[in-house]
Structure formats: structure tokens, C-alpha cells
C-alpha positions in Angstrom: 13.3 -8.6 8.8 14.6 -8.4 12.3 13.5 -11.0 15.0 11.2 -8.6 16.8 9.4 -7.8 13.6 9.3 -11.5 12.5 7.8 -12.5 16.0 5.2 -9.7 15.8 4.0 -10.8 12.3 4.0 -14.4 13.3 1.8 -13.6 16.3 -0.6 -11.7 14.1 -0.9 -14.4 11.6 -1.5 -17.0 14.4 -4.1 -14.9 15.9 -6.0 -14.5 12.6 -5.5 -18.1 11.5 -3.4 -17.2 8.6 -0.2 -19.3 9.4 0.1 -20.6 5.8 0.9 -17.1 4.4 4.6 -16.5 3.8 5.9 -13.8 6.3 7.6 -11.7 3.6 4.6 -11.2 1.8 2.6 -10.1 5.0 5.7 -7.7 5.7 5.1 -6.3 2.3 1.4 -5.8 2.8 2.2 -3.7 5.8 4.8 -1.6 4.1 3.6 1.9 3.1 4.9 3.6 0.1 6.2 6.4 2.5 8.4 3.9 4.4 9.7 2.2 1.4 10.7 5.7 -0.3 12.4 7.0 2.9 14.3 3.8 3.4 15.0 3.2 -0.2 14.0 -0.5 0.1 15.0 -3.1 -2.4 12.2 -5.0 -4.2 10.5 -7.8 -2.2 10.1 -11.3 -3.3 7.1 -10.1 -5.4 9.4 -7.5 -7.1 7.7 -4.8 -5.1 8.9 -2.4 -2.4 5.6 -1.3 -1.0 1.9 -2.5 -0.7 0.2 -0.5 -3.5 0.0 -3.3 -6.0 -1.1 -5.9 -3.4 -3.9 -3.4 -2.4 -5.0 -3.5 -6.2 -4.9 -7.3 -6.1 -6.8 -7.5 -2.7 -9.5 -5.1 -3.8 -10.2 -7.5 -6.7 -10.2 -10.7 -4.6 -12.5 -9.1 -2.0 -15.0 -7.8 -4.5 -15.2 -11.3 -6.1 -15.6 -13.1 -2.8 -18.3 -10.6 -1.5 -20.2 -10.8 -4.8 -20.1 -14.5 -5.0 -21.4 -14.9 -1.3 -24.2 -12.4 -1.7 -25.3 -14.0 -5.1 -25.5 -17.5 -3.3 -27.1 -16.0 0.0 -29.6 -13.8 -1.5 -31.5 -15.6 -4.3 -34.4 -13.3 -4.2 -32.3 -10.1 -4.5 -32.2 -8.3 -7.9 -29.0 -6.8 -9.5 -29.5 -3.3 -7.7 -30.0 -4.7 -4.4 -26.9 -7.0 -4.7 -24.9 -4.1 -5.9 -25.9 -1.8 -3.0 -25.1 -4.6 -0.5 -21.8 -5.4 -2.0 -20.8 -1.6 -2.2 -21.5 -1.3 1.6 -19.5 -4.4 2.3 -16.4 -3.2 0.4 -16.6 0.6 0.9 -13.7 2.6 2.6 -15.8 2.8 5.9 -16.3 -0.9 6.2 -12.6 -1.6 5.3 -11.4 0.8 7.8 -13.7 -0.4 10.6 -12.5 -4.0 10.0 -9.0 -3.0 9.6 -9.1 -1.1 13.0 -10.9 -4.1 14.6 -7.8 -6.1 13.5 -5.3 -3.6 14.8 -3.6 -3.2 11.4 -2.1 0.1 12.4 0.0 -1.6 14.9 1.9 -3.5 12.2 2.3 -0.7 9.7 5.6 0.4 8.6 5.3 4.3 7.8 7.7 7.1 6.8 8.3 9.7 9.3 5.9 12.1 7.9 2.9 9.6 8.0 3.9 8.7 11.5 3.7 12.3 12.6 0.4 12.7 10.9 -0.8 9.5 12.7 -1.3 7.6 9.5 -1.7 4.4 11.4 -5.1 5.7 12.4 -5.9 7.2 8.9 -9.1 5.7 7.5 -7.8 5.6 4.0 -4.4 4.0 5.1 -6.0 1.3 7.3 -8.6 0.6 4.4 -5.8 0.2 1.8 -3.7 -1.9 4.2 -6.6 -4.3 4.7 -6.9 -4.7 1.0 -3.1 -5.3 0.6 -3.4 -8.0 3.4 -6.1 -9.6 1.3 -3.8 -9.6 -1.6 -1.0 -11.0 0.2 -3.2 -13.9 1.8 -4.3 -14.7 -1.8 -0.8 -14.6 -3.4 0.6 -16.6 -0.3 -2.1 -19.4 -0.5 -5.0 -19.6 -2.8 -8.7 -18.3 -3.4 -10.2 -20.8 -1.1 -8.0 -19.9 1.9 -8.5 -16.3 1.2 -12.3 -16.6 0.9 -12.2 -18.3 4.4 -10.4 -15.4 5.9 -12.6 -12.7 4.1 -16.1 -14.4 5.2 -15.1 -15.0 8.9 -14.0 -11.4 9.0 -16.9 -9.8 7.0 -19.7 -12.0 8.4 -21.2 -9.3 10.5 -21.5 -7.1 7.6 -23.1 -9.9 5.3 -25.9 -10.7 7.7 -28.8 -8.5 8.7 -28.4 -4.8 8.0 -25.0 -4.1 9.9 -23.2 -1.2 8.1 -20.0 0.7 9.0 -20.5 4.2 10.5 -20.5 6.8 7.7 -21.0 4.1 5.1 -23.9 5.6 3.1 -22.8 4.8 -0.4 -23.7 7.6 -2.8 -21.8 5.9 -5.6 -23.8 2.8 -5.6 -27.1 4.7 -5.0 -26.4 7.1 -7.9 -25.3 4.1 -10.2 -28.6 2.4 -9.4 -30.6 5.3 -10.1 -28.9 6.2 -13.4 -29.0 2.6 -14.7 -32.8 2.3 -13.8 -33.5 5.8 -15.6 -31.2 5.6 -18.6 -29.1 2.6 -18.7 -26.0 4.9 -18.1 -23.0 3.9 -15.8 -21.1 6.9 -14.2 -17.4 7.0 -14.5 -14.9 8.5 -12.0 -11.5 10.0 -12.9 -8.7 11.3 -10.7 -7.9 14.8 -12.2 -5.4 15.8 -9.5 -3.4 14.3 -6.7 -1.7 17.2 -4.7 0.5 17.5 -1.5 2.9 15.5 0.3 2.6 11.7 0.5 1.2 11.7 4.0 -1.4 14.2 3.5 -2.2 14.1 -0.1 -5.6 15.5 -1.6 -7.3 13.7 -4.5 -9.8 15.5 -6.9 -12.1 13.2 -8.7 -14.5 14.1 -11.7 -17.7 12.3 -12.0 -18.4 11.7 -15.9 -21.6 10.7 -17.4 -21.9 10.0 -21.1 -18.3 11.8 -21.5 -19.2 14.9 -19.9 -18.0 16.0 -16.5 -21.1 16.5 -14.1 -19.5 17.2 -10.8 -16.1 17.0 -8.9 -14.9 16.8 -5.3 -11.7 16.5 -3.4 -10.8 14.4 -0.3 -7.9 12.6 1.5 -8.4 9.5 -0.6 -9.5 8.6 -4.1 -12.4 6.5 -2.8 -13.7 9.3 -0.5 -13.5 11.9 -3.2 -15.6 9.5 -5.5 -18.2 9.3 -2.9 -18.1 13.1 -2.5 -18.4 13.7 -6.1 -21.4 11.4 -6.4 -22.9 13.2 -3.5 -22.4 16.6 -5.0 -24.1 15.5 -8.4 -27.1 14.2 -6.3 -27.3 17.5 -4.6 -26.9 19.7 -7.6 -29.5 17.7 -9.6 -31.8 17.4 -6.6 -32.2 13.9 -7.4 -34.7 11.9 -5.1 -32.5 9.0 -4.2 -33.2 6.9 -1.0 
């Protein structure tokens, strides 16, 4: 890591009160797969060369913290209401909105194709980077430190009815409706991922009781899942609020 990069990340961590997190882990959180492939990076201290595995971990940590917080704060809410609130708090639109407010795109390392395609502004990349950052914070410290970061960052989305723009969650609404009607839980499966790394298109199938009911394509897996749920609701003319 060159001195300029090091200083930039140190300033970010200081600004976000994350000074206990190891710089190398944070650098990894901001390293996109396109950059790692293009520069043939060696494995990081976590035996990774890009941030996808950190993204997976951060998604889990975020979900746990938000679920625990809502459970404690909303004692009168039932399972369906808690599921809906959690889904809104961790959906791609919310992640991207928060990630943009933290200027995460400024710290991203992208390959030439992603740079040309303005990947530092892409909703899916910003959302994934924020999850990777949470994964880095957790690995570099502990769950308590991670929880403090998440809660001070997510607070506006956990009080009142604030939601990110375009954050209507078809997935959670459909699941809530299906569970209430029949006890079934919909499953989502990626059936195709096509195109170059910087403009990949994901096709996702919505599966209920082992049968594919709808499918949709989008620029990210999460968005395709939302579109598949939306398509099924439309096809079946379901009356879902």
C-alpha cells in the first residue's frame, strides 16, 4: 500500500470512528474483483485478493445487528412487521444510499472497465462495498464494535418510517403474504450471470414449492430477486400492500 493510499484510508477511518480496524483489511474491503483480476493481486492477510468474501460476512453481521436491534426496540411488533422493517433496512437501495453518504466510491479500487462504466457510482457496487466494509470492521475488531458502527450509521433508517428511495421490498412483502396464506417460503436461484465483469446481468428464478413461478434479470443479484418477486405478484394479481 503506497503512502497516499494509506493516508487516505487512515483519514476515512478517523472520520468514521473506526481507527481500531486494521488498514490492510479495510483496503481489501475497497478492492473490487475487477481490480484484483486486472492487477493479479496476491492474497491479502485474510487469504483474499478482493472483497467478495468480506461482502458475504458483512451481510450476515449487518442482518444480525439490525434484527437484534428491531427485536429489542419494537416489542409490540409481530414477526411479519419485524421482517418487513429489517428487509427495508438492509435492502440494496438502503445500503447504496448509506454507502453514497459515506463516499465509499471515492476509496474503491476498480479495474479499467469498471472505471469507464463509472462503477464507483453503481448502486450494486456501492451496496456490496458497504457490506464488505462491515465484514472488515467485524474481522478487525469484534461484534460490539461493529454494532456501534452499524447503529450510528443506520439510525435514521431504524426510527420512524424513513426508507431509502426506491426501497419498496417486493421480496419481504411476498414472503409475508405467502407465509400467512400457506406457510410456504419462496426461494431465489441465480440461473444465469452473463456479460463482462463491469456490466454483468443476473437472471434469477423465483421458486415456490420446488416450482419456478417467475424470473427476472437485472444488474445485480439482489435487484433481480426483487424484480422476480415483483413479476410474480403482477402475474398472479396478488393483493399485497
